[in-house]
matplotlib code that plots the C-alpha trace (Angstrom):
import matplotlib.pyplot as plt

x = [0.1, -2.7, -6.2, -8.1, -11.5, -13.9, -16.7, -14.8, -16.4, -14.1, -12.0, -8.8, -10.5, -11.9, -8.5, -6.8, -9.5, -8.9, -5.1, -5.2, -7.6, -5.3, -2.1, -3.2, -6.6, -6.4, -3.0, -3.7, -6.8, -5.6, -6.9, -4.4, -7.4, -8.6, -5.1, -4.8, -8.2, -7.7, -4.6, -6.4, -9.5, -7.5, -6.3, -9.4, -11.8, -14.7, -14.5, -14.1, -17.1, -19.1, -17.8, -18.8, -22.4, -21.6, -23.4, -21.2, -21.3, -20.3, -16.8, -16.5, -14.1, -16.3, -19.4, -17.9, -16.3, -19.3, -21.7, -19.6, -19.5, -23.2, -23.9, -21.5, -23.1, -26.4, -25.2, -23.7, -21.5, -18.1, -14.4, -14.1, -15.9, -12.8, -10.9, -13.3, -12.4, -15.9, -17.3, -15.0, -14.8, -12.8, -10.3, -9.9, -6.5, -6.6, -6.1, -3.2, -3.9, -2.5, -5.8, -8.1, -7.9, -9.1, -11.7, -13.1, -13.3, -15.1, -17.5, -18.3, -18.8, -21.3, -23.2, -22.8, -26.6, -27.1, -23.8, -24.6, -28.0, -26.4, -23.6, -26.1, -28.7, -26.9, -24.8, -21.5, -23.1, -20.5, -21.3, -17.8, -18.6, -15.0, -15.0, -16.7, -13.2, -12.3, -15.9, -16.0, -13.2, -14.6, -18.0, -16.2, -14.6, -18.0, -19.6, -16.8, -17.6, -21.1, -20.8, -24.0, -25.9, -26.6, -25.8, -28.5, -26.9, -27.6, -25.5, -25.1, -24.9, -25.9, -26.4, -28.1, -27.3, -25.4, -22.9, -25.7, -25.6, -21.9, -22.6, -23.8, -20.5, -17.5, -14.2, -10.7, -7.7, -4.6, -0.9, 1.0, 1.2, -2.5, -2.4, -5.2, -4.3, -7.8, -11.4, -14.7, -18.3, -20.1, -17.7, -20.8, -21.9, -22.6, -20.5, -16.8, -14.6, -10.8, -8.2, -4.5, -3.7, -0.7, 0.5, -1.6, -4.9, -7.8, -9.8, -12.8, -15.3, -16.9, -20.2, -21.4, -25.1, -27.1, -30.5, -31.4, -29.9, -31.1, -29.6, -30.1, -29.3, -30.5, -31.5, -31.3, -30.6, -32.7, -30.0, -32.7, -33.8, -31.9, -31.3, -30.1, -27.9, -26.4, -25.5, -23.8, -21.9, -20.9, -19.3, -17.0, -13.6, -13.0, -10.2, -12.0, -13.9, -14.3, -16.3, -19.2, -19.8, -19.4, -21.9, -24.5, -24.1, -24.5, -27.6, -29.1, -28.4, -30.1, -33.1, -33.3, -32.5, -33.5, -32.2, -34.5, -33.5, -34.7, -34.5, -33.5, -30.8, -28.9, -28.9, -32.7, -33.4, -30.8, -32.5, -35.7, -33.9, -31.7, -34.7, -36.5, -33.6, -34.4, -32.5, -31.1, -29.1, -25.8, -26.4, -23.8, -23.8, -21.3, -20.2, -17.6, -16.3, -19.5, -18.8, -16.6, -19.9, -21.4, -21.4, -20.5, -24.1, -25.0, -21.9, -22.6, -26.2, -25.0, -22.6, -25.0, -27.5, -24.9, -23.8, -27.4, -28.2, -25.0, -26.3, -29.1, -27.4, -24.1, -23.9, -20.9, -19.8, -17.4, -16.1, -13.7, -12.4, -9.3, -6.3, -4.6, -1.4, -0.6, -4.3, -4.6, -7.7, -8.3, -11.0, -12.0, -14.2, -16.0, -18.4, -20.6, -22.1, -23.4, -19.9, -18.3, -16.6, -14.0, -12.2, -9.6, -8.0, -8.7, -7.0, -5.3, -6.6, -6.9, -10.0, -11.5, -10.5, -7.5, -5.5, -5.9, -3.5, -5.1, -4.1, -5.0, -6.7, -5.5, -7.2, -8.4, -7.2, -6.2, -8.5, -10.8, -11.6]
y = [18.9, 16.7, 17.2, 19.3, 18.4, 19.6, 20.0, 22.4, 25.8, 27.6, 30.4, 28.3, 25.3, 27.2, 28.9, 25.5, 24.2, 27.1, 26.8, 23.1, 23.6, 26.1, 24.2, 20.6, 20.3, 23.1, 22.5, 19.1, 20.4, 23.8, 27.2, 30.1, 32.2, 29.8, 29.2, 33.0, 33.3, 30.4, 31.9, 35.2, 33.9, 31.8, 35.0, 37.2, 37.1, 38.6, 36.0, 33.2, 34.4, 34.3, 30.8, 29.6, 29.5, 26.3, 23.2, 20.8, 18.2, 20.8, 22.0, 25.7, 26.7, 25.2, 26.8, 30.3, 30.4, 28.9, 31.4, 34.3, 33.0, 32.2, 35.9, 37.0, 34.5, 36.1, 39.5, 41.1, 43.9, 44.3, 44.4, 40.9, 39.4, 40.4, 37.6, 34.9, 33.9, 32.7, 36.1, 38.7, 39.7, 37.1, 39.6, 41.3, 40.7, 38.9, 41.4, 40.7, 38.1, 40.6, 42.5, 39.6, 39.5, 43.1, 42.8, 39.5, 41.0, 44.0, 41.9, 39.7, 42.8, 44.2, 41.0, 39.4, 38.6, 36.9, 35.0, 33.9, 32.5, 30.6, 29.2, 28.0, 26.5, 25.2, 22.1, 21.2, 19.0, 19.3, 17.3, 16.8, 15.1, 14.4, 12.0, 9.5, 8.9, 6.8, 5.5, 3.9, 1.4, 0.8, -0.1, -2.3, -4.2, -4.7, -5.9, -8.4, -10.0, -11.0, -11.6, -11.3, -9.2, -5.5, -3.1, -1.7, 1.4, 3.6, 6.7, 7.9, 11.7, 12.1, 15.9, 16.3, 12.7, 13.8, 11.0, 8.4, 9.0, 7.9, 5.2, 7.9, 9.9, 9.7, 9.0, 9.6, 8.3, 10.4, 10.2, 13.0, 15.0, 14.9, 12.3, 9.8, 6.2, 4.8, 5.9, 4.4, 5.2, 7.0, 9.6, 11.7, 11.9, 15.5, 14.9, 14.3, 13.2, 13.1, 12.1, 11.5, 7.8, 7.0, 3.4, 0.5, 0.8, -0.5, -3.3, -2.0, -4.1, -2.7, -2.2, -2.2, -2.8, -0.7, -1.8, 1.1, 4.2, 5.9, 8.4, 9.3, 12.7, 14.7, 17.4, 16.3, 19.1, 19.6, 20.6, 21.8, 24.5, 27.7, 28.6, 25.1, 24.9, 28.2, 26.7, 23.8, 26.3, 28.2, 25.1, 25.0, 26.4, 29.8, 28.8, 25.7, 27.4, 24.3, 22.7, 25.1, 23.9, 20.2, 20.8, 22.4, 19.5, 16.9, 18.8, 18.7, 15.0, 14.5, 16.3, 13.8, 10.8, 11.7, 9.4, 8.7, 10.8, 10.3, 12.7, 11.2, 9.7, 7.0, 4.6, 4.8, 4.7, 2.1, -1.0, -0.2, 0.6, -2.5, -4.8, -3.4, -4.4, -7.3, -10.5, -10.8, -7.5, -6.7, -4.4, -1.6, 1.3, 4.1, 7.3, 9.9, 12.4, 12.1, 9.9, 12.6, 14.5, 11.5, 11.4, 8.1, 7.0, 7.7, 5.9, 2.8, 2.7, 2.9, 0.0, -2.0, -1.8, -3.0, -5.9, -6.9, -6.9, -9.0, -11.7, -12.3, -11.4, -10.0, -6.2, -4.1, -0.7, 1.7, 4.5, 7.3, 9.6, 11.7, 9.7, 12.7, 12.0, 15.0, 15.6, 12.3, 10.0, 6.3, 4.2, 1.2, -1.7, -3.8, -6.8, -8.3, -11.7, -14.8, -16.2, -13.3, -10.0, -9.0, -5.7, -4.2, -0.8, -0.3, 3.0, 6.1, 9.3, 13.0, 14.1, 15.9, 13.1, 14.9, 11.7, 8.0, 5.3, 1.9, -1.0, -4.3, -6.5, -10.0, -12.3, -9.5, -9.5, -6.5, -4.4, -6.2, -3.2]
z = [13.5, 14.8, 13.3, 15.9, 17.3, 14.6, 17.2, 19.4, 19.3, 21.7, 20.5, 20.7, 19.1, 16.2, 15.6, 15.5, 13.0, 10.6, 10.9, 10.2, 7.3, 5.7, 6.2, 5.6, 4.0, 1.4, -0.3, -1.8, -3.5, -4.3, -3.3, -2.5, -1.6, 1.1, 2.4, 2.9, 4.4, 6.8, 8.3, 8.6, 10.3, 12.7, 14.3, 14.0, 17.0, 15.1, 12.3, 14.8, 16.7, 13.4, 12.5, 16.0, 14.7, 12.8, 14.0, 15.8, 13.0, 10.3, 9.4, 10.2, 7.4, 4.7, 6.2, 6.6, 3.2, 1.4, 3.1, 1.9, -1.7, -1.6, -1.0, -3.7, -6.2, -5.3, -6.4, -3.3, -4.5, -2.8, -3.8, -2.4, -5.4, -7.6, -5.8, -7.2, -10.8, -11.5, -10.5, -11.9, -15.6, -17.6, -18.8, -15.4, -13.6, -10.3, -7.4, -5.0, -2.3, 0.2, -0.2, 0.6, 4.4, 4.9, 2.2, 3.7, 7.1, 5.8, 3.8, 6.8, 9.0, 6.5, 6.0, 9.5, 10.1, 6.7, 7.1, 10.6, 9.5, 6.5, 8.7, 11.3, 9.0, 5.9, 5.7, 3.9, 1.3, -1.5, -4.6, -6.1, -9.3, -10.0, -7.0, -9.4, -10.8, -7.8, -7.2, -10.7, -10.1, -6.6, -8.1, -10.7, -7.8, -6.1, -9.3, -9.8, -6.4, -7.7, -11.4, -13.4, -10.8, -11.3, -8.6, -6.3, -4.8, -1.8, -1.2, 2.4, 2.6, -1.0, -1.1, -4.5, -5.5, -8.6, -8.3, -8.4, -12.1, -12.3, -14.9, -17.3, -17.1, -19.5, -17.7, -18.8, -16.9, -17.8, -17.2, -15.4, -18.6, -19.2, -22.0, -22.0, -20.9, -20.8, -21.1, -19.9, -20.7, -23.5, -25.1, -26.0, -22.3, -21.1, -17.9, -18.3, -15.5, -15.8, -13.3, -13.2, -12.9, -10.8, -11.3, -12.5, -14.3, -12.2, -13.6, -15.5, -17.4, -20.5, -18.6, -15.0, -14.8, -12.3, -11.2, -8.9, -7.3, -4.1, -1.7, 2.0, 3.5, 6.5, 4.1, 0.4, -2.1, -5.3, -7.8, -10.2, -7.7, -8.4, -4.7, -3.8, -6.8, -5.8, -2.4, -4.2, -6.3, -3.1, -1.8, -4.8, -4.0, -5.8, -8.2, -9.4, -12.2, -14.3, -11.5, -12.0, -15.5, -14.5, -11.7, -14.0, -16.5, -13.7, -12.4, -15.9, -16.1, -12.7, -14.0, -16.9, -14.7, -11.1, -8.4, -5.5, -2.5, 1.0, 3.9, 7.2, 9.4, 7.5, 10.4, 10.6, 6.9, 5.8, 7.1, 5.3, 2.1, 2.2, 2.9, -0.2, -2.6, -4.9, -4.0, -7.5, -7.1, -5.4, -2.5, -2.6, -0.1, -0.4, 1.1, 0.3, 2.9, 4.9, 7.9, 9.5, 10.1, 12.0, 15.8, 17.4, 17.9, 14.2, 13.0, 15.1, 13.9, 10.3, 10.6, 12.7, 9.9, 7.4, 9.6, 10.2, 6.5, 5.9, 8.1, 5.6, 2.3, 1.1, 1.3, 0.2, 1.5, -0.2, 1.9, 1.2, 3.8, 4.6, 6.0, 7.7, 5.7, 3.5, 2.8, 0.9, 1.1, 1.0, -0.6, 1.4, 0.5, 3.1, 2.6, 5.2, 4.4, 6.1, 5.6, 7.5, 6.9, 4.3, 4.0, 1.7, 0.9, -2.8, -3.5, -2.3, -4.0, -4.0, -2.0, -5.0, -7.5, -9.1, -9.0, -8.2, -7.2, -7.4, -5.3, -7.1, -4.4, -4.2, -6.7, -9.0, -12.6, -14.6, -16.8, -19.2, -21.3]

ax = plt.figure().add_subplot(projection="3d")
ax.plot(x, y, z, "-o")
ax.set_aspect("equal")
plt.show()
Protein backbone atom coordinates (compact mmCIF):
# COMPACT_ATOMS: atom_id res chain seq x y z
CA UNK A 1 0.00 0.00 0.00
CA UNK A 2 1.44 3.36 -1.03
CA UNK A 3 1.71 6.00 1.69
CA UNK A 4 -1.30 8.32 1.25
CA UNK A 5 -1.13 12.09 1.01
CA UNK A 6 -0.82 13.21 4.63
CA UNK A 7 -2.39 16.58 3.82
CA UNK A 8 -5.60 15.17 2.36
CA UNK A 9 -8.50 16.05 4.67
CA UNK A 10 -11.28 14.48 2.59
CA UNK A 11 -13.19 11.61 4.13
CA UNK A 12 -11.50 9.09 1.81
CA UNK A 13 -8.09 10.66 2.31
CA UNK A 14 -8.30 10.58 6.10
CA UNK A 15 -9.57 7.01 6.06
CA UNK A 16 -6.55 5.97 3.98
CA UNK A 17 -4.19 7.81 6.36
CA UNK A 18 -5.53 5.96 9.40
CA UNK A 19 -5.55 2.62 7.60
CA UNK A 20 -1.94 3.06 6.51
CA UNK A 21 -0.89 4.24 9.97
CA UNK A 22 -2.36 1.16 11.63
CA UNK A 23 -1.03 -1.32 9.08
CA UNK A 24 2.42 0.07 8.37
CA UNK A 25 3.56 2.76 10.83
CA UNK A 26 2.41 1.23 14.11
CA UNK A 27 3.63 -2.41 13.96
CA UNK A 28 7.40 -1.68 13.79
CA UNK A 29 7.13 0.47 16.92
CA UNK A 30 4.47 -1.56 18.68
CA UNK A 31 1.03 -0.56 19.94
CA UNK A 32 -1.85 -3.05 19.69
CA UNK A 33 -4.12 -0.31 21.01
CA UNK A 34 -3.26 2.10 18.18
CA UNK A 35 -3.49 -0.67 15.59
CA UNK A 36 -7.01 -1.41 16.78
CA UNK A 37 -8.01 2.24 16.99
CA UNK A 38 -6.57 3.09 13.57
CA UNK A 39 -8.72 0.43 11.89
CA UNK A 40 -11.74 1.67 13.82
CA UNK A 41 -11.26 5.36 13.03
CA UNK A 42 -10.70 4.58 9.33
CA UNK A 43 -14.33 3.49 9.07
CA UNK A 44 -16.01 5.92 11.46
CA UNK A 45 -17.37 9.15 9.94
CA UNK A 46 -17.68 11.01 13.25
CA UNK A 47 -14.07 10.31 14.23
CA UNK A 48 -12.79 11.16 10.76
CA UNK A 49 -14.67 14.45 10.93
CA UNK A 50 -12.97 15.17 14.25
CA UNK A 51 -9.52 14.26 12.87
CA UNK A 52 -10.13 16.61 9.92
CA UNK A 53 -9.41 19.53 12.28
CA UNK A 54 -5.70 18.64 12.08
CA UNK A 55 -3.53 21.26 10.37
CA UNK A 56 -2.33 20.18 6.90
CA UNK A 57 1.27 19.74 8.04
CA UNK A 58 0.36 17.57 11.03
CA UNK A 59 -0.36 13.78 11.04
CA UNK A 60 -4.03 13.15 11.93
CA UNK A 61 -3.58 9.81 13.78
CA UNK A 62 -0.91 11.19 16.10
CA UNK A 63 -2.96 14.30 16.77
CA UNK A 64 -6.24 12.51 17.50
CA UNK A 65 -4.71 9.81 19.70
CA UNK A 66 -2.47 12.26 21.58
CA UNK A 67 -5.40 14.62 22.23
CA UNK A 68 -7.41 11.79 23.78
CA UNK A 69 -4.51 10.68 25.96
CA UNK A 70 -3.83 14.29 26.97
CA UNK A 71 -7.32 14.56 28.45
CA UNK A 72 -6.96 11.20 30.19
CA UNK A 73 -3.61 12.26 31.67
CA UNK A 74 -5.35 15.40 32.89
CA UNK A 75 -7.79 13.33 34.91
CA UNK A 76 -10.74 12.71 32.56
CA UNK A 77 -12.70 9.78 34.00
CA UNK A 78 -13.88 7.21 31.51
CA UNK A 79 -13.55 3.42 31.03
CA UNK A 80 -11.20 4.20 28.12
CA UNK A 81 -8.40 5.01 30.59
CA UNK A 82 -8.24 1.34 31.62
CA UNK A 83 -6.69 0.58 28.22
CA UNK A 84 -3.67 2.79 28.98
CA UNK A 85 -1.07 0.91 31.09
CA UNK A 86 0.41 4.15 32.48
CA UNK A 87 -3.02 5.23 33.73
CA UNK A 88 -4.63 2.12 35.18
CA UNK A 89 -3.68 0.54 38.51
CA UNK A 90 -0.49 -1.49 38.24
CA UNK A 91 -2.19 -4.70 39.38
CA UNK A 92 -5.33 -4.20 37.28
CA UNK A 93 -5.70 -6.60 34.32
CA UNK A 94 -5.80 -5.14 30.83
CA UNK A 95 -9.36 -5.05 29.43
CA UNK A 96 -9.92 -6.80 26.10
CA UNK A 97 -8.97 -4.85 22.99
CA UNK A 98 -12.39 -5.65 21.58
CA UNK A 99 -13.83 -3.09 24.03
CA UNK A 100 -11.65 -0.18 22.96
CA UNK A 101 -13.38 0.96 19.71
CA UNK A 102 -16.75 1.61 21.39
CA UNK A 103 -15.12 3.21 24.41
CA UNK A 104 -12.94 5.46 22.26
CA UNK A 105 -15.94 6.58 20.20
CA UNK A 106 -17.90 7.36 23.36
CA UNK A 107 -14.98 9.26 24.90
CA UNK A 108 -14.54 11.35 21.73
CA UNK A 109 -18.29 12.06 21.60
CA UNK A 110 -18.29 13.29 25.21
CA UNK A 111 -15.17 15.44 24.80
CA UNK A 112 -15.48 16.50 21.17
CA UNK A 113 -15.04 20.30 21.69
CA UNK A 114 -11.90 19.91 23.82
CA UNK A 115 -10.47 17.30 21.46
CA UNK A 116 -11.13 19.43 18.39
CA UNK A 117 -9.34 22.41 19.94
CA UNK A 118 -6.31 20.30 20.86
CA UNK A 119 -6.16 18.66 17.44
CA UNK A 120 -6.37 22.02 15.69
CA UNK A 121 -3.88 23.93 17.85
CA UNK A 122 -1.25 21.47 19.08
CA UNK A 123 1.52 19.87 17.03
CA UNK A 124 3.07 16.44 16.87
CA UNK A 125 6.35 17.34 18.55
CA UNK A 126 7.35 13.98 19.95
CA UNK A 127 10.65 14.04 21.82
CA UNK A 128 11.70 10.39 21.52
CA UNK A 129 14.80 10.31 23.70
CA UNK A 130 15.70 6.83 22.49
CA UNK A 131 16.37 8.23 19.02
CA UNK A 132 19.67 9.43 20.47
CA UNK A 133 20.83 5.81 20.02
CA UNK A 134 21.24 6.36 16.29
CA UNK A 135 22.15 10.04 16.54
CA UNK A 136 25.20 9.25 18.70
CA UNK A 137 27.10 7.30 16.01
CA UNK A 138 25.94 9.87 13.46
CA UNK A 139 27.53 12.64 15.52
CA UNK A 140 30.66 10.51 15.89
CA UNK A 141 30.85 10.29 12.10
CA UNK A 142 30.49 14.06 11.76
CA UNK A 143 33.16 14.69 14.41
CA UNK A 144 35.55 12.33 12.59
CA UNK A 145 35.34 14.51 9.46
CA UNK A 146 36.88 17.48 11.31
CA UNK A 147 39.18 16.03 14.01
CA UNK A 148 39.93 18.30 16.93
CA UNK A 149 36.94 20.58 16.43
CA UNK A 150 33.97 20.51 18.83
CA UNK A 151 30.46 20.23 17.43
CA UNK A 152 28.25 23.30 17.22
CA UNK A 153 24.79 21.80 16.87
CA UNK A 154 21.42 23.04 15.66
CA UNK A 155 18.36 20.79 15.79
CA UNK A 156 15.51 21.41 13.35
CA UNK A 157 12.06 20.71 14.82
CA UNK A 158 13.56 20.38 18.28
CA UNK A 159 10.30 20.18 20.27
CA UNK A 160 11.60 20.54 23.86
CA UNK A 161 15.20 20.04 22.77
CA UNK A 162 15.70 17.05 25.05
CA UNK A 163 18.00 15.29 22.59
CA UNK A 164 20.32 18.28 22.48
CA UNK A 165 21.68 16.84 25.74
CA UNK A 166 22.56 13.56 23.99
CA UNK A 167 26.20 13.79 25.12
CA UNK A 168 25.03 13.64 28.74
CA UNK A 169 23.16 10.33 28.30
CA UNK A 170 24.45 6.81 28.95
CA UNK A 171 24.15 4.42 26.00
CA UNK A 172 24.04 0.65 25.86
CA UNK A 173 24.22 -1.28 22.58
CA UNK A 174 22.79 -4.76 23.08
CA UNK A 175 22.55 -7.99 21.13
CA UNK A 176 19.20 -9.56 20.28
CA UNK A 177 19.02 -11.20 23.70
CA UNK A 178 19.46 -7.92 25.57
CA UNK A 179 23.11 -8.54 26.52
CA UNK A 180 25.34 -5.47 26.41
CA UNK A 181 27.91 -5.41 23.60
CA UNK A 182 29.18 -1.88 24.12
CA UNK A 183 28.43 1.18 26.20
CA UNK A 184 29.21 4.86 25.87
CA UNK A 185 28.96 7.82 28.20
CA UNK A 186 28.76 8.25 31.95
CA UNK A 187 27.26 5.09 33.52
CA UNK A 188 25.92 7.29 36.33
CA UNK A 189 23.93 9.48 33.91
CA UNK A 190 20.28 9.96 34.79
CA UNK A 191 19.14 9.23 31.22
CA UNK A 192 19.85 5.73 29.90
CA UNK A 193 19.35 4.85 26.25
CA UNK A 194 19.50 1.23 25.07
CA UNK A 195 19.17 -0.18 21.58
CA UNK A 196 19.59 -3.52 19.85
CA UNK A 197 22.63 -3.46 17.60
CA UNK A 198 22.25 -5.47 14.41
CA UNK A 199 25.58 -6.12 12.75
CA UNK A 200 28.78 -4.13 13.15
CA UNK A 201 29.46 -1.75 16.00
CA UNK A 202 29.58 1.87 14.78
CA UNK A 203 32.85 3.71 15.41
CA UNK A 204 32.62 5.65 18.67
CA UNK A 205 35.44 7.69 20.18
CA UNK A 206 35.73 7.90 23.94
CA UNK A 207 34.49 11.49 23.85
CA UNK A 208 32.74 13.81 21.39
CA UNK A 209 33.23 17.47 22.37
CA UNK A 210 30.20 19.75 22.02
CA UNK A 211 30.72 23.51 21.92
CA UNK A 212 27.07 24.59 21.71
CA UNK A 213 23.54 23.27 21.30
CA UNK A 214 20.53 25.13 19.91
CA UNK A 215 17.16 24.16 18.50
CA UNK A 216 14.59 25.70 16.17
CA UNK A 217 10.88 24.92 16.24
CA UNK A 218 7.72 26.71 15.15
CA UNK A 219 6.54 26.38 18.74
CA UNK A 220 9.24 25.16 21.14
CA UNK A 221 8.06 23.18 24.15
CA UNK A 222 9.16 23.95 27.69
CA UNK A 223 9.47 20.47 29.19
CA UNK A 224 9.63 21.96 32.69
CA UNK A 225 6.11 23.38 32.26
CA UNK A 226 3.59 20.81 33.62
CA UNK A 227 1.04 21.35 30.85
CA UNK A 228 3.59 21.17 28.05
CA UNK A 229 5.22 18.09 29.57
CA UNK A 230 1.74 16.56 29.71
CA UNK A 231 1.43 17.06 25.93
CA UNK A 232 4.81 15.38 25.43
CA UNK A 233 3.60 12.46 27.55
CA UNK A 234 0.36 12.34 25.54
CA UNK A 235 2.43 11.80 22.40
CA UNK A 236 3.94 8.64 23.92
CA UNK A 237 2.22 5.52 22.65
CA UNK A 238 0.16 3.85 25.40
CA UNK A 239 2.10 0.60 25.82
CA UNK A 240 5.49 2.37 26.06
CA UNK A 241 5.32 2.89 29.80
CA UNK A 242 9.10 3.13 30.29
CA UNK A 243 9.22 6.19 28.02
CA UNK A 244 7.34 8.28 30.59
CA UNK A 245 10.16 7.81 33.12
CA UNK A 246 12.82 8.48 30.47
CA UNK A 247 11.02 11.65 29.38
CA UNK A 248 10.86 12.94 32.96
CA UNK A 249 14.56 12.21 33.47
CA UNK A 250 15.45 13.99 30.22
CA UNK A 251 13.26 16.97 31.21
CA UNK A 252 15.06 17.22 34.56
CA UNK A 253 18.39 17.12 32.74
CA UNK A 254 17.20 19.89 30.40
CA UNK A 255 16.32 21.99 33.45
CA UNK A 256 19.92 21.59 34.65
CA UNK A 257 21.47 22.10 31.21
CA UNK A 258 18.94 24.09 29.17
CA UNK A 259 19.58 24.19 25.43
CA UNK A 260 18.88 27.41 23.56
CA UNK A 261 15.54 27.07 21.79
CA UNK A 262 14.34 29.50 19.13
CA UNK A 263 10.79 29.90 17.84
CA UNK A 264 10.45 30.33 14.10
CA UNK A 265 10.66 28.82 10.65
CA UNK A 266 13.86 26.80 10.20
CA UNK A 267 14.58 28.20 6.75
CA UNK A 268 14.41 31.75 8.10
CA UNK A 269 16.31 31.16 11.34
CA UNK A 270 19.04 28.83 10.11
CA UNK A 271 21.20 31.36 8.19
CA UNK A 272 21.45 33.61 11.23
CA UNK A 273 22.24 30.71 13.59
CA UNK A 274 24.86 29.26 11.24
CA UNK A 275 26.53 32.64 10.75
CA UNK A 276 26.88 32.98 14.52
CA UNK A 277 28.84 29.72 14.95
CA UNK A 278 32.54 30.17 15.72
CA UNK A 279 34.89 29.25 12.88
CA UNK A 280 36.81 26.76 15.06
CA UNK A 281 33.73 24.52 15.49
CA UNK A 282 32.11 21.89 13.27
CA UNK A 283 28.68 23.06 12.16
CA UNK A 284 26.24 20.15 12.59
CA UNK A 285 22.53 20.52 11.82
CA UNK A 286 20.20 17.59 12.45
CA UNK A 287 16.54 16.60 12.27
CA UNK A 288 14.64 13.42 13.13
CA UNK A 289 11.20 12.74 11.65
CA UNK A 290 10.58 16.43 11.13
CA UNK A 291 10.96 17.09 7.42
CA UNK A 292 7.76 15.19 6.57
CA UNK A 293 5.90 18.12 8.15
CA UNK A 294 7.61 20.66 5.86
CA UNK A 295 5.87 21.93 2.75
CA UNK A 296 7.94 22.19 -0.43
CA UNK A 297 8.81 25.86 0.04
CA UNK A 298 10.00 25.34 3.63
CA UNK A 299 12.12 22.33 2.67
CA UNK A 300 13.72 24.26 -0.19
CA UNK A 301 14.52 27.17 2.13
CA UNK A 302 16.12 24.84 4.67
CA UNK A 303 18.43 23.15 2.19
CA UNK A 304 19.20 26.44 0.43
CA UNK A 305 20.44 27.78 3.77
CA UNK A 306 22.64 24.72 4.28
CA UNK A 307 24.07 24.97 0.76
CA UNK A 308 24.75 28.71 1.14
CA UNK A 309 26.59 28.11 4.41
CA UNK A 310 28.58 25.31 2.77
CA UNK A 311 29.93 27.74 0.20
CA UNK A 312 31.72 29.57 3.04
CA UNK A 313 32.53 26.75 5.49
CA UNK A 314 31.75 23.04 5.85
CA UNK A 315 28.32 22.28 7.30
CA UNK A 316 27.01 18.83 8.09
CA UNK A 317 23.40 17.65 8.12
CA UNK A 318 22.11 14.46 9.75
CA UNK A 319 18.55 13.54 8.83
CA UNK A 320 16.47 10.52 9.76
CA UNK A 321 13.08 9.85 8.20
CA UNK A 322 10.88 6.87 7.35
CA UNK A 323 11.83 4.95 4.22
CA UNK A 324 8.39 3.45 3.58
CA UNK A 325 9.89 -0.06 3.68
CA UNK A 326 8.34 -2.10 6.52
CA UNK A 327 8.23 1.00 8.71
CA UNK A 328 12.04 1.26 8.88
CA UNK A 329 13.97 4.52 8.86
CA UNK A 330 17.30 5.64 7.44
CA UNK A 331 19.92 7.99 8.83
CA UNK A 332 21.65 10.05 6.15
CA UNK A 333 24.67 12.33 6.39
CA UNK A 334 25.24 15.22 3.99
CA UNK A 335 28.12 17.70 3.96
CA UNK A 336 28.23 20.92 1.98
CA UNK A 337 31.62 22.61 1.71
CA UNK A 338 33.56 24.89 -0.65
CA UNK A 339 34.95 21.65 -2.16
CA UNK A 340 31.48 20.35 -3.05
CA UNK A 341 28.84 18.04 -1.62
CA UNK A 342 29.20 14.59 -0.04
CA UNK A 343 26.39 12.28 1.06
CA UNK A 344 26.13 8.81 2.58
CA UNK A 345 23.55 6.57 4.19
CA UNK A 346 24.91 5.82 7.65
CA UNK A 347 22.32 3.48 9.11
CA UNK A 348 18.98 1.77 8.93
CA UNK A 349 17.09 1.92 12.20
CA UNK A 350 13.82 1.61 14.01
CA UNK A 351 11.95 4.96 14.06
CA UNK A 352 11.93 4.98 17.87
CA UNK A 353 15.48 3.70 18.26
CA UNK A 354 14.62 0.11 19.23
CA UNK A 355 17.34 -1.23 16.91
CA UNK A 356 20.20 0.05 14.79
CA UNK A 357 21.99 -1.40 11.78
CA UNK A 358 25.11 0.63 11.05
CA UNK A 359 26.66 0.89 7.60
CA UNK A 360 30.36 1.65 7.90
CA UNK A 361 31.03 4.45 5.38
CA UNK A 362 34.03 4.04 3.13
CA UNK A 363 37.24 5.15 4.79
CA UNK A 364 35.92 5.03 8.38
CA UNK A 365 37.71 2.74 10.79
CA UNK A 366 36.07 0.59 13.42
CA UNK A 367 35.27 1.63 17.01
CA UNK A 368 38.07 3.24 18.95
CA UNK A 369 36.45 2.81 22.34
